[in-house]
A tleap script that builds the chain and sets N, CA, C and O, in Angstrom:
source leaprc.protein.ff14SB
mol = sequence {
  NMET GLU ARG VAL SER ALA LYS VAL LEU TRP
  ALA ASN MET GLY LEU LEU PHE CYS LEU SER
  LEU VAL PRO PHE GLY THR ALA TRP MET GLY
  GLU THR HIE PHE ALA PRO GLY PRO THR ALA
  VAL TYR ALA GLY VAL LEU LEU ALA SER SER
  LEU ALA TYR TRP LEU LEU GLN SER ALA ILE
  LEU ALA THR GLN GLY ARG ASP SER LEU LEU
  GLY ARG ALA LEU GLY LYS ASP ARG LYS GLY
  LYS ALA THR LEU ALA ILE LEU VAL LEU ALA
  VAL ALA CYS ALA PHE TRP VAL PRO LEU LEU
  THR ALA ALA LEU CYS GLY VAL VAL ASP VAL
  ILE TRP VAL VAL PRO ASP ARG ARG ILE GLU
  ARG GLU LEU ALA GLY ALA GLU GLY ALA ALA
  GLY CGLU
}
set mol.1.N position { 4.561 -12.341 -38.390 }
set mol.1.CA position { 4.413 -11.160 -37.568 }
set mol.1.C position { 3.214 -11.345 -36.634 }
set mol.1.O position { 2.163 -11.842 -37.040 }
set mol.2.N position { 3.391 -10.941 -35.392 }
set mol.2.CA position { 2.313 -11.078 -34.421 }
set mol.2.C position { 1.170 -10.139 -34.731 }
set mol.2.O position { 1.367 -9.045 -35.261 }
set mol.3.N position { -0.019 -10.578 -34.397 }
set mol.3.CA position { -1.206 -9.751 -34.569 }
set mol.3.C position { -1.265 -8.739 -33.428 }
set mol.3.O position { -1.131 -9.101 -32.259 }
set mol.4.N position { -1.464 -7.483 -33.774 }
set mol.4.CA position { -1.527 -6.425 -32.768 }
set mol.4.C position { -2.979 -6.244 -32.357 }
set mol.4.O position { -3.863 -6.156 -33.208 }
set mol.5.N position { -3.225 -6.187 -31.053 }
set mol.5.CA position { -4.599 -6.061 -30.574 }
set mol.5.C position { -5.145 -4.662 -30.834 }
set mol.5.O position { -4.395 -3.694 -30.959 }
set mol.6.N position { -6.456 -4.585 -30.912 }
set mol.6.CA position { -7.121 -3.291 -31.106 }
set mol.6.C position { -6.843 -2.364 -29.930 }
set mol.6.O position { -6.727 -1.152 -30.107 }
set mol.7.N position { -6.736 -2.932 -28.728 }
set mol.7.CA position { -6.458 -2.132 -27.538 }
set mol.7.C position { -5.114 -1.412 -27.671 }
set mol.7.O position { -4.991 -0.244 -27.302 }
set mol.8.N position { -4.116 -2.109 -28.196 }
set mol.8.CA position { -2.785 -1.512 -28.373 }
set mol.8.C position { -2.852 -0.415 -29.439 }
set mol.8.O position { -2.254 0.648 -29.274 }
set mol.9.N position { -3.573 -0.669 -30.522 }
set mol.9.CA position { -3.677 0.338 -31.582 }
set mol.9.C position { -4.378 1.599 -31.084 }
set mol.9.O position { -3.930 2.708 -31.375 }
set mol.10.N position { -5.477 1.443 -30.335 }
set mol.10.CA position { -6.186 2.608 -29.810 }
set mol.10.C position { -5.338 3.360 -28.785 }
set mol.10.O position { -5.338 4.591 -28.756 }
set mol.11.N position { -4.630 2.630 -27.961 }
set mol.11.CA position { -3.757 3.279 -26.974 }
set mol.11.C position { -2.654 4.056 -27.676 }
set mol.11.O position { -2.286 5.147 -27.239 }
set mol.12.N position { -2.124 3.499 -28.763 }
set mol.12.CA position { -1.088 4.188 -29.519 }
set mol.12.C position { -1.643 5.468 -30.154 }
set mol.12.O position { -0.992 6.512 -30.132 }
set mol.13.N position { -2.849 5.376 -30.719 }
set mol.13.CA position { -3.458 6.581 -31.311 }
set mol.13.C position { -3.725 7.638 -30.245 }
set mol.13.O position { -3.571 8.832 -30.503 }
set mol.14.N position { -4.125 7.207 -29.051 }
set mol.14.CA position { -4.337 8.157 -27.962 }
set mol.14.C position { -3.055 8.869 -27.581 }
set mol.14.O position { -3.054 10.077 -27.342 }
set mol.15.N position { -1.966 8.125 -27.525 }
set mol.15.CA position { -0.667 8.731 -27.221 }
set mol.15.C position { -0.267 9.728 -28.304 }
set mol.15.O position { 0.166 10.839 -27.999 }
set mol.16.N position { -0.411 9.335 -29.552 }
set mol.16.CA position { -0.050 10.238 -30.644 }
set mol.16.C position { -0.900 11.505 -30.634 }
set mol.16.O position { -0.391 12.592 -30.909 }
set mol.17.N position { -2.191 11.376 -30.318 }
set mol.17.CA position { -3.049 12.558 -30.230 }
set mol.17.C position { -2.566 13.488 -29.122 }
set mol.17.O position { -2.433 14.693 -29.334 }
set mol.18.N position { -2.303 12.931 -27.942 }
set mol.18.CA position { -1.831 13.763 -26.830 }
set mol.18.C position { -0.519 14.458 -27.174 }
set mol.18.O position { -0.336 15.637 -26.871 }
set mol.19.N position { 0.387 13.727 -27.803 }
set mol.19.CA position { 1.666 14.333 -28.190 }
set mol.19.C position { 1.490 15.425 -29.237 }
set mol.19.O position { 2.283 16.366 -29.292 }
set mol.20.N position { 0.453 15.307 -30.069 }
set mol.20.CA position { 0.221 16.338 -31.086 }
set mol.20.C position { -0.215 17.661 -30.464 }
set mol.20.O position { -0.139 18.701 -31.118 }
set mol.21.N position { -0.668 17.640 -29.209 }
set mol.21.CA position { -1.098 18.861 -28.520 }
set mol.21.C position { 0.053 19.611 -27.846 }
set mol.21.O position { -0.114 20.758 -27.432 }
set mol.22.N position { 1.205 18.977 -27.736 }
set mol.22.CA position { 2.344 19.601 -27.048 }
set mol.22.C position { 2.757 20.929 -27.696 }
set mol.22.O position { 2.974 21.895 -26.965 }
set mol.23.N position { 2.877 21.031 -29.033 }
set mol.23.CA position { 3.251 22.332 -29.611 }
set mol.23.C position { 2.248 23.444 -29.288 }
set mol.23.O position { 2.644 24.588 -29.065 }
set mol.24.N position { 0.959 23.116 -29.261 }
set mol.24.CA position { -0.055 24.111 -28.902 }
set mol.24.C position { 0.162 24.619 -27.488 }
set mol.24.O position { 0.203 25.828 -27.256 }
set mol.25.N position { 0.302 23.691 -26.536 }
set mol.25.CA position { 0.509 24.085 -25.146 }
set mol.25.C position { 1.779 24.887 -24.954 }
set mol.25.O position { 1.809 25.865 -24.207 }
set mol.26.N position { 2.830 24.458 -25.639 }
set mol.26.CA position { 4.118 25.166 -25.532 }
set mol.26.C position { 4.000 26.590 -26.070 }
set mol.26.O position { 4.452 27.540 -25.431 }
set mol.27.N position { 3.392 26.731 -27.243 }
set mol.27.CA position { 3.260 28.059 -27.858 }
set mol.27.C position { 2.393 28.979 -27.006 }
set mol.27.O position { 2.735 30.143 -26.795 }
set mol.28.N position { 1.273 28.454 -26.519 }
set mol.28.CA position { 0.363 29.288 -25.729 }
set mol.28.C position { 1.029 29.735 -24.435 }
set mol.28.O position { 0.908 30.896 -24.045 }
set mol.29.N position { 1.726 28.833 -23.773 }
set mol.29.CA position { 2.415 29.180 -22.536 }
set mol.29.C position { 3.503 30.234 -22.819 }
set mol.29.O position { 3.671 31.183 -22.052 }
set mol.30.N position { 4.228 30.059 -23.914 }
set mol.30.CA position { 5.277 31.011 -24.258 }
set mol.30.C position { 4.736 32.385 -24.625 }
set mol.30.O position { 5.310 33.405 -24.245 }
set mol.31.N position { 3.632 32.409 -25.363 }
set mol.31.CA position { 3.038 33.692 -25.773 }
set mol.31.C position { 2.490 34.478 -24.590 }
set mol.31.O position { 2.486 35.708 -24.610 }
set mol.32.N position { 2.034 33.784 -23.573 }
set mol.32.CA position { 1.433 34.460 -22.416 }
set mol.32.C position { 2.423 34.623 -21.260 }
set mol.32.O position { 2.052 35.052 -20.167 }
set mol.33.N position { 3.681 34.274 -21.515 }
set mol.33.CA position { 4.745 34.440 -20.522 }
set mol.33.C position { 4.405 33.760 -19.195 }
set mol.33.O position { 4.470 34.371 -18.128 }
set mol.34.N position { 4.044 32.485 -19.290 }
set mol.34.CA position { 3.785 31.631 -18.133 }
set mol.34.C position { 2.579 32.082 -17.309 }
set mol.34.O position { 2.596 32.008 -16.080 }
set mol.35.N position { 1.543 32.545 -17.987 }
set mol.35.CA position { 0.290 32.848 -17.283 }
set mol.35.C position { -0.240 31.543 -16.687 }
set mol.35.O position { -0.008 30.472 -17.249 }
set mol.36.N position { -0.943 31.618 -15.564 }
set mol.36.CA position { -1.376 30.394 -14.884 }
set mol.36.C position { -2.204 29.432 -15.748 }
set mol.36.O position { -1.919 28.234 -15.757 }
set mol.37.N position { -3.200 29.913 -16.459 }
set mol.37.CA position { -4.062 29.041 -17.261 }
set mol.37.C position { -3.303 28.282 -18.345 }
set mol.37.O position { -3.362 27.053 -18.389 }
set mol.38.N position { -2.595 28.989 -19.214 }
set mol.38.CA position { -1.828 28.287 -20.250 }
set mol.38.C position { -0.745 27.363 -19.689 }
set mol.38.O position { -0.454 26.321 -20.275 }
set mol.39.N position { -0.153 27.740 -18.563 }
set mol.39.CA position { 0.856 26.883 -17.951 }
set mol.39.C position { 0.208 25.602 -17.431 }
set mol.39.O position { 0.790 24.522 -17.536 }
set mol.40.N position { -0.992 25.724 -16.874 }
set mol.40.CA position { -1.732 24.539 -16.427 }
set mol.40.C position { -2.100 23.651 -17.615 }
set mol.40.O position { -2.036 22.425 -17.528 }
set mol.41.N position { -2.488 24.285 -18.726 }
set mol.41.CA position { -2.823 23.502 -19.928 }
set mol.41.C position { -1.586 22.763 -20.429 }
set mol.41.O position { -1.665 21.587 -20.785 }
set mol.42.N position { -0.458 23.440 -20.456 }
set mol.42.CA position { 0.783 22.804 -20.902 }
set mol.42.C position { 1.120 21.588 -20.032 }
set mol.42.O position { 1.409 20.507 -20.545 }
set mol.43.N position { 1.080 21.779 -18.713 }
set mol.43.CA position { 1.375 20.667 -17.805 }
set mol.43.C position { 0.317 19.573 -17.948 }
set mol.43.O position { 0.628 18.387 -17.840 }
set mol.44.N position { -0.928 19.971 -18.190 }
set mol.44.CA position { -1.998 19.004 -18.395 }
set mol.44.C position { -1.798 18.172 -19.647 }
set mol.44.O position { -2.076 16.973 -19.658 }
set mol.45.N position { -1.315 18.813 -20.702 }
set mol.45.CA position { -1.017 18.085 -21.940 }
set mol.45.C position { 0.099 17.078 -21.699 }
set mol.45.O position { 0.028 15.944 -22.173 }
set mol.46.N position { 1.125 17.485 -20.967 }
set mol.46.CA position { 2.206 16.548 -20.637 }
set mol.46.C position { 1.696 15.407 -19.754 }
set mol.46.O position { 2.097 14.256 -19.928 }
set mol.47.N position { 0.818 15.728 -18.813 }
set mol.47.CA position { 0.235 14.696 -17.961 }
set mol.47.C position { -0.615 13.731 -18.796 }
set mol.47.O position { -0.534 12.516 -18.616 }
set mol.48.N position { -1.425 14.269 -19.703 }
set mol.48.CA position { -2.242 13.412 -20.573 }
set mol.48.C position { -1.354 12.523 -21.437 }
set mol.48.O position { -1.669 11.353 -21.656 }
set mol.49.N position { -0.250 13.071 -21.927 }
set mol.49.CA position { 0.685 12.273 -22.726 }
set mol.49.C position { 1.310 11.165 -21.894 }
set mol.49.O position { 1.484 10.043 -22.369 }
set mol.50.N position { 1.645 11.484 -20.656 }
set mol.50.CA position { 2.231 10.488 -19.770 }
set mol.50.C position { 1.230 9.383 -19.444 }
set mol.50.O position { 1.584 8.205 -19.409 }
set mol.51.N position { -0.016 9.770 -19.206 }
set mol.51.CA position { -1.063 8.774 -18.949 }
set mol.51.C position { -1.311 7.909 -20.179 }
set mol.51.O position { -1.508 6.699 -20.065 }
set mol.52.N position { -1.301 8.531 -21.352 }
set mol.52.CA position { -1.506 7.778 -22.595 }
set mol.52.C position { -0.357 6.791 -22.818 }
set mol.52.O position { -0.581 5.678 -23.293 }
set mol.53.N position { 0.852 7.186 -22.483 }
set mol.53.CA position { 2.003 6.275 -22.585 }
set mol.53.C position { 1.827 5.101 -21.632 }
set mol.53.O position { 2.091 3.954 -21.993 }
set mol.54.N position { 1.376 5.393 -20.407 }
set mol.54.CA position { 1.148 4.340 -19.425 }
set mol.54.C position { 0.071 3.369 -19.923 }
set mol.54.O position { 0.202 2.156 -19.757 }
set mol.55.N position { -1.001 3.907 -20.538 }
set mol.55.CA position { -2.057 3.047 -21.085 }
set mol.55.C position { -1.522 2.174 -22.217 }
set mol.55.O position { -1.858 0.993 -22.302 }
set mol.56.N position { -0.701 2.745 -23.078 }
set mol.56.CA position { -0.111 1.971 -24.163 }
set mol.56.C position { 0.777 0.863 -23.607 }
set mol.56.O position { 0.703 -0.285 -24.047 }
set mol.57.N position { 1.593 1.207 -22.664 }
set mol.57.CA position { 2.482 0.224 -22.027 }
set mol.57.C position { 1.655 -0.885 -21.380 }
set mol.57.O position { 1.992 -2.063 -21.497 }
set mol.58.N position { 0.576 -0.510 -20.699 }
set mol.58.CA position { -0.294 -1.502 -20.054 }
set mol.58.C position { -0.973 -2.399 -21.073 }
set mol.58.O position { -1.115 -3.602 -20.851 }
set mol.59.N position { -1.396 -1.815 -22.199 }
set mol.59.CA position { -2.041 -2.608 -23.243 }
set mol.59.C position { -1.063 -3.605 -23.849 }
set mol.59.O position { -1.425 -4.752 -24.110 }
set mol.60.N position { 0.161 -3.175 -24.070 }
set mol.60.CA position { 1.173 -4.085 -24.617 }
set mol.60.C position { 1.461 -5.211 -23.628 }
set mol.60.O position { 1.558 -6.376 -24.012 }
set mol.61.N position { 1.596 -4.852 -22.349 }
set mol.61.CA position { 1.867 -5.873 -21.332 }
set mol.61.C position { 0.686 -6.836 -21.172 }
set mol.61.O position { 0.875 -8.013 -20.865 }
set mol.62.N position { -0.526 -6.331 -21.381 }
set mol.62.CA position { -1.695 -7.206 -21.282 }
set mol.62.C position { -1.688 -8.255 -22.394 }
set mol.62.O position { -2.155 -9.376 -22.196 }
set mol.63.N position { -1.160 -7.890 -23.558 }
set mol.63.CA position { -1.109 -8.850 -24.663 }
set mol.63.C position { 0.103 -9.773 -24.566 }
set mol.63.O position { 0.035 -10.934 -24.972 }
set mol.64.N position { 1.217 -9.259 -24.026 }
set mol.64.CA position { 2.448 -10.058 -23.973 }
set mol.64.C position { 2.679 -10.731 -22.633 }
set mol.64.O position { 3.336 -11.770 -22.566 }
set mol.65.N position { 2.152 -10.157 -21.572 }
set mol.65.CA position { 2.357 -10.718 -20.243 }
set mol.65.C position { 3.511 -10.048 -19.507 }
set mol.65.O position { 4.453 -9.546 -20.120 }
set mol.66.N position { 3.416 -10.052 -18.188 }
set mol.66.CA position { 4.453 -9.426 -17.346 }
set mol.66.C position { 5.777 -10.173 -17.396 }
set mol.66.O position { 6.827 -9.596 -17.113 }
set mol.67.N position { 5.734 -11.457 -17.757 }
set mol.67.CA position { 6.973 -12.224 -17.821 }
set mol.67.C position { 7.620 -12.165 -19.203 }
set mol.67.O position { 8.605 -12.856 -19.462 }
set mol.68.N position { 7.062 -11.335 -20.091 }
set mol.68.CA position { 7.651 -11.163 -21.420 }
set mol.68.C position { 8.936 -10.351 -21.310 }
set mol.68.O position { 9.269 -9.834 -20.244 }
set mol.69.N position { 9.642 -10.249 -22.412 }
set mol.69.CA position { 10.882 -9.472 -22.450 }
set mol.69.C position { 10.619 -8.024 -22.034 }
set mol.69.O position { 11.356 -7.459 -21.226 }
set mol.70.N position { 9.568 -7.437 -22.592 }
set mol.70.CA position { 9.225 -6.052 -22.248 }
set mol.70.C position { 8.815 -5.941 -20.784 }
set mol.70.O position { 9.219 -5.005 -20.094 }
set mol.71.N position { 8.020 -6.885 -20.311 }
set mol.71.CA position { 7.585 -6.860 -18.911 }
set mol.71.C position { 8.754 -6.917 -17.946 }
set mol.71.O position { 8.784 -6.193 -16.951 }
set mol.72.N position { 9.704 -7.768 -18.241 }
set mol.72.CA position { 10.895 -7.857 -17.380 }
set mol.72.C position { 11.731 -6.591 -17.472 }
set mol.72.O position { 12.284 -6.135 -16.471 }
set mol.73.N position { 11.826 -6.020 -18.670 }
set mol.73.CA position { 12.634 -4.807 -18.846 }
set mol.73.C position { 12.028 -3.622 -18.096 }
set mol.73.O position { 12.753 -2.825 -17.501 }
set mol.74.N position { 10.723 -3.510 -18.123 }
set mol.74.CA position { 10.076 -2.384 -17.449 }
set mol.74.C position { 10.169 -2.487 -15.937 }
set mol.74.O position { 10.296 -1.479 -15.241 }
set mol.75.N position { 10.104 -3.697 -15.441 }
set mol.75.CA position { 10.187 -3.872 -13.992 }
set mol.75.C position { 9.124 -3.068 -13.281 }
set mol.75.O position { 7.944 -3.154 -13.623 }
set mol.76.N position { 9.527 -2.284 -12.294 }
set mol.76.CA position { 8.578 -1.471 -11.527 }
set mol.76.C position { 8.305 -0.123 -12.192 }
set mol.76.O position { 7.427 0.613 -11.742 }
set mol.77.N position { 9.020 0.206 -13.227 }
set mol.77.CA position { 8.864 1.450 -13.992 }
set mol.77.C position { 8.847 2.688 -13.087 }
set mol.77.O position { 7.902 3.477 -13.102 }
set mol.78.N position { 9.895 2.827 -12.319 }
set mol.78.CA position { 9.994 3.980 -11.411 }
set mol.78.C position { 9.999 5.301 -12.170 }
set mol.78.O position { 9.432 6.295 -11.716 }
set mol.79.N position { 10.640 5.296 -13.320 }
set mol.79.CA position { 10.718 6.518 -14.124 }
set mol.79.C position { 9.323 6.986 -14.543 }
set mol.79.O position { 9.003 8.171 -14.444 }
set mol.80.N position { 8.508 6.062 -15.003 }
set mol.80.CA position { 7.150 6.398 -15.430 }
set mol.80.C position { 6.282 6.864 -14.274 }
set mol.80.O position { 5.526 7.826 -14.410 }
set mol.81.N position { 6.386 6.191 -13.144 }
set mol.81.CA position { 5.595 6.572 -11.970 }
set mol.81.C position { 6.036 7.929 -11.427 }
set mol.81.O position { 5.203 8.737 -11.016 }
set mol.82.N position { 7.335 8.175 -11.428 }
set mol.82.CA position { 7.840 9.473 -10.967 }
set mol.82.C position { 7.356 10.582 -11.886 }
set mol.82.O position { 7.003 11.668 -11.424 }
set mol.83.N position { 7.338 10.314 -13.179 }
set mol.83.CA position { 6.861 11.305 -14.143 }
set mol.83.C position { 5.415 11.668 -13.865 }
set mol.83.O position { 5.068 12.848 -13.824 }
set mol.84.N position { 4.565 10.664 -13.672 }
set mol.84.CA position { 3.153 10.937 -13.381 }
set mol.84.C position { 3.002 11.771 -12.113 }
set mol.84.O position { 2.234 12.733 -12.094 }
set mol.85.N position { 3.715 11.417 -11.070 }
set mol.85.CA position { 3.608 12.142 -9.805 }
set mol.85.C position { 4.065 13.595 -9.958 }
set mol.85.O position { 3.412 14.512 -9.459 }
set mol.86.N position { 5.172 13.796 -10.640 }
set mol.86.CA position { 5.691 15.160 -10.830 }
set mol.86.C position { 4.725 15.992 -11.650 }
set mol.86.O position { 4.512 17.166 -11.348 }
set mol.87.N position { 4.133 15.401 -12.688 }
set mol.87.CA position { 3.218 16.165 -13.538 }
set mol.87.C position { 1.896 16.471 -12.843 }
set mol.87.O position { 1.310 17.526 -13.087 }
set mol.88.N position { 1.418 15.583 -11.991 }
set mol.88.CA position { 0.220 15.892 -11.194 }
set mol.88.C position { 0.512 17.087 -10.294 }
set mol.88.O position { -0.307 17.997 -10.172 }
set mol.89.N position { 1.681 17.078 -9.665 }
set mol.89.CA position { 2.090 18.205 -8.829 }
set mol.89.C position { 2.234 19.484 -9.661 }
set mol.89.O position { 1.864 20.568 -9.209 }
set mol.90.N position { 2.764 19.354 -10.859 }
set mol.90.CA position { 2.942 20.522 -11.736 }
set mol.90.C position { 1.602 21.155 -12.101 }
set mol.90.O position { 1.465 22.378 -12.069 }
set mol.91.N position { 0.623 20.336 -12.444 }
set mol.91.CA position { -0.707 20.875 -12.773 }
set mol.91.C position { -1.301 21.562 -11.546 }
set mol.91.O position { -1.890 22.636 -11.662 }
set mol.92.N position { -1.153 20.955 -10.384 }
set mol.92.CA position { -1.703 21.531 -9.158 }
set mol.92.C position { -1.063 22.874 -8.812 }
set mol.92.O position { -1.732 23.760 -8.280 }
set mol.93.N position { 0.224 23.029 -9.110 }
set mol.93.CA position { 0.947 24.258 -8.774 }
set mol.93.C position { 0.723 25.391 -9.775 }
set mol.93.O position { 1.042 26.543 -9.481 }
set mol.94.N position { 0.189 25.084 -10.934 }
set mol.94.CA position { 0.144 26.050 -12.034 }
set mol.94.C position { -0.578 27.346 -11.683 }
set mol.94.O position { -0.185 28.412 -12.155 }
set mol.95.N position { -1.606 27.276 -10.881 }
set mol.95.CA position { -2.385 28.486 -10.594 }
set mol.95.C position { -1.800 29.324 -9.465 }
set mol.95.O position { -2.205 30.470 -9.267 }
set mol.96.N position { -0.847 28.758 -8.722 }
set mol.96.CA position { -0.216 29.511 -7.636 }
set mol.96.C position { 1.191 29.956 -8.001 }
set mol.96.O position { 1.560 31.107 -7.768 }
set mol.97.N position { 1.977 29.054 -8.571 }
set mol.97.CA position { 3.360 29.377 -8.924 }
set mol.97.C position { 3.658 28.788 -10.313 }
set mol.97.O position { 4.234 27.705 -10.419 }
set mol.98.N position { 3.263 29.505 -11.373 }
set mol.98.CA position { 3.437 28.970 -12.727 }
set mol.98.C position { 4.889 28.631 -13.075 }
set mol.98.O position { 5.141 27.668 -13.798 }
set mol.99.N position { 5.832 29.406 -12.573 }
set mol.99.CA position { 7.234 29.116 -12.880 }
set mol.99.C position { 7.691 27.803 -12.232 }
set mol.99.O position { 8.556 27.115 -12.775 }
set mol.100.N position { 7.122 27.456 -11.091 }
set mol.100.CA position { 7.419 26.161 -10.474 }
set mol.100.C position { 6.887 25.033 -11.357 }
set mol.100.O position { 7.523 23.989 -11.500 }
set mol.101.N position { 5.715 25.260 -11.945 }
set mol.101.CA position { 5.155 24.270 -12.871 }
set mol.101.C position { 6.099 24.060 -14.052 }
set mol.101.O position { 6.369 22.926 -14.447 }
set mol.102.N position { 6.594 25.153 -14.607 }
set mol.102.CA position { 7.536 25.045 -15.727 }
set mol.102.C position { 8.807 24.317 -15.296 }
set mol.102.O position { 9.354 23.512 -16.050 }
set mol.103.N position { 9.273 24.603 -14.083 }
set mol.103.CA position { 10.480 23.932 -13.580 }
set mol.103.C position { 10.226 22.431 -13.396 }
set mol.103.O position { 11.085 21.615 -13.730 }
set mol.104.N position { 9.065 22.068 -12.872 }
set mol.104.CA position { 8.735 20.654 -12.693 }
set mol.104.C position { 8.651 19.933 -14.037 }
set mol.104.O position { 9.080 18.786 -14.163 }
set mol.105.N position { 8.092 20.615 -15.042 }
set mol.105.CA position { 8.060 20.030 -16.388 }
set mol.105.C position { 9.482 19.866 -16.924 }
set mol.105.O position { 9.773 18.909 -17.641 }
set mol.106.N position { 10.360 20.798 -16.575 }
set mol.106.CA position { 11.763 20.679 -16.954 }
set mol.106.C position { 12.433 19.495 -16.279 }
set mol.106.O position { 13.284 18.837 -16.877 }
set mol.107.N position { 12.053 19.220 -15.036 }
set mol.107.CA position { 12.595 18.049 -14.325 }
set mol.107.C position { 12.202 16.777 -15.065 }
set mol.107.O position { 13.018 15.868 -15.220 }
set mol.108.N position { 10.955 16.711 -15.523 }
set mol.108.CA position { 10.501 15.549 -16.297 }
set mol.108.C position { 11.335 15.414 -17.570 }
set mol.108.O position { 11.727 14.311 -17.951 }
set mol.109.N position { 11.600 16.538 -18.219 }
set mol.109.CA position { 12.443 16.495 -19.426 }
set mol.109.C position { 13.812 15.915 -19.126 }
set mol.109.O position { 14.321 15.085 -19.879 }
set mol.110.N position { 14.405 16.350 -18.032 }
set mol.110.CA position { 15.736 15.865 -17.654 }
set mol.110.C position { 15.688 14.369 -17.342 }
set mol.110.O position { 16.600 13.628 -17.708 }
set mol.111.N position { 14.631 13.929 -16.671 }
set mol.111.CA position { 14.489 12.501 -16.356 }
set mol.111.C position { 14.517 11.671 -17.637 }
set mol.111.O position { 15.155 10.619 -17.684 }
set mol.112.N position { 13.825 12.141 -18.672 }
set mol.112.CA position { 13.698 11.342 -19.896 }
set mol.112.C position { 14.792 11.600 -20.912 }
set mol.112.O position { 14.923 10.844 -21.875 }
set mol.113.N position { 15.591 12.663 -20.722 }
set mol.113.CA position { 16.706 12.912 -21.645 }
set mol.113.C position { 17.809 11.882 -21.430 }
set mol.113.O position { 18.535 11.530 -22.360 }
set mol.114.N position { 17.925 11.410 -20.213 }
set mol.114.CA position { 18.894 10.361 -19.915 }
set mol.114.C position { 18.378 9.076 -20.560 }
set mol.114.O position { 17.266 8.644 -20.257 }
set mol.115.N position { 19.154 8.466 -21.431 }
set mol.115.CA position { 18.676 7.271 -22.124 }
set mol.115.C position { 18.283 6.158 -21.151 }
set mol.115.O position { 18.955 5.902 -20.152 }
set mol.116.N position { 17.174 5.512 -21.484 }
set mol.116.CA position { 16.671 4.408 -20.677 }
set mol.116.C position { 17.167 3.113 -21.295 }
set mol.116.O position { 16.727 2.736 -22.381 }
set mol.117.N position { 18.057 2.442 -20.629 }
set mol.117.CA position { 18.724 1.256 -21.175 }
set mol.117.C position { 18.092 -0.063 -20.727 }
set mol.117.O position { 18.649 -1.129 -20.989 }
set mol.118.N position { 16.946 -0.008 -20.059 }
set mol.118.CA position { 16.346 -1.237 -19.523 }
set mol.118.C position { 16.064 -2.264 -20.615 }
set mol.118.O position { 16.395 -3.439 -20.461 }
set mol.119.N position { 15.462 -1.833 -21.702 }
set mol.119.CA position { 15.105 -2.774 -22.771 }
set mol.119.C position { 16.361 -3.302 -23.456 }
set mol.119.O position { 16.444 -4.490 -23.768 }
set mol.120.N position { 17.333 -2.431 -23.691 }
set mol.120.CA position { 18.581 -2.880 -24.307 }
set mol.120.C position { 19.287 -3.926 -23.447 }
set mol.120.O position { 19.794 -4.922 -23.964 }
set mol.121.N position { 19.319 -3.698 -22.131 }
set mol.121.CA position { 19.951 -4.670 -21.228 }
set mol.121.C position { 19.217 -6.007 -21.264 }
set mol.121.O position { 19.847 -7.065 -21.277 }
set mol.122.N position { 17.901 -5.958 -21.279 }
set mol.122.CA position { 17.114 -7.198 -21.291 }
set mol.122.C position { 17.307 -7.941 -22.610 }
set mol.122.O position { 17.407 -9.168 -22.621 }
set mol.123.N position { 17.361 -7.205 -23.722 }
set mol.123.CA position { 17.605 -7.839 -25.017 }
set mol.123.C position { 18.989 -8.471 -25.072 }
set mol.123.O position { 19.145 -9.585 -25.570 }
set mol.124.N position { 19.986 -7.768 -24.565 }
set mol.124.CA position { 21.355 -8.310 -24.554 }
set mol.124.C position { 21.416 -9.560 -23.696 }
set mol.124.O position { 22.093 -10.524 -24.052 }
set mol.125.N position { 20.715 -9.555 -22.566 }
set mol.125.CA position { 20.700 -10.737 -21.712 }
set mol.125.C position { 19.994 -11.913 -22.378 }
set mol.125.O position { 20.416 -13.060 -22.234 }
set mol.126.N position { 18.916 -11.623 -23.108 }
set mol.126.CA position { 18.182 -12.692 -23.806 }
set mol.126.C position { 19.019 -13.266 -24.945 }
set mol.126.O position { 19.009 -14.476 -25.174 }
set mol.127.N position { 19.741 -12.407 -25.658 }
set mol.127.CA position { 20.602 -12.885 -26.752 }
set mol.127.C position { 21.755 -13.697 -26.189 }
set mol.127.O position { 22.154 -14.701 -26.780 }
set mol.128.N position { 22.293 -13.273 -25.055 }
set mol.128.CA position { 23.382 -14.020 -24.430 }
set mol.128.C position { 22.926 -15.386 -23.951 }
set mol.128.O position { 23.654 -16.370 -24.077 }
set mol.129.N position { 21.714 -15.447 -23.399 }
set mol.129.CA position { 21.172 -16.716 -22.914 }
set mol.129.C position { 20.859 -17.646 -24.090 }
set mol.129.O position { 21.021 -18.861 -23.987 }
set mol.130.N position { 20.408 -17.063 -25.212 }
set mol.130.CA position { 20.084 -17.884 -26.391 }
set mol.130.C position { 21.352 -18.450 -27.045 }
set mol.130.O position { 21.323 -19.521 -27.650 }
set mol.131.N position { 22.457 -17.718 -26.914 }
set mol.131.CA position { 23.703 -18.146 -27.530 }
set mol.131.C position { 24.432 -19.222 -26.736 }
set mol.131.O position { 25.354 -19.855 -27.249 }
set mol.132.N position { 24.026 -19.430 -25.490 }
set mol.132.CA position { 24.711 -20.417 -24.647 }
set mol.132.C position { 24.281 -21.817 -24.948 }
set mol.132.O position { 24.767 -22.760 -24.323 }
savepdb mol mol.pdb
quit
């Protein structure tokens, strides 16, 4: 088994911490009926989670390299970059139009509900190449 770097472990813990805050943000936003402050906190928690995911992904790529299986599968990671951009916009909108912030967070949900097959395709291609 490969040795996992400390950077990857810390990035993973950061992601898990950010994700643990999602129920708090969701509950607070729901209890206050989309008040600007709690809605901004909710979008901020999602943004922090997205940034933590990006850091974890970067840490893994730093240990494996961009030409690794994961690096090739991720490619330009348009989905991840779009998520960050949408969530930055969502946080910015929270104090003026909280319902727009909630809608933008919903767009992010829809983006990620669609299964991401990049890694599966890359694995299938690697297995096919190994079998030849």
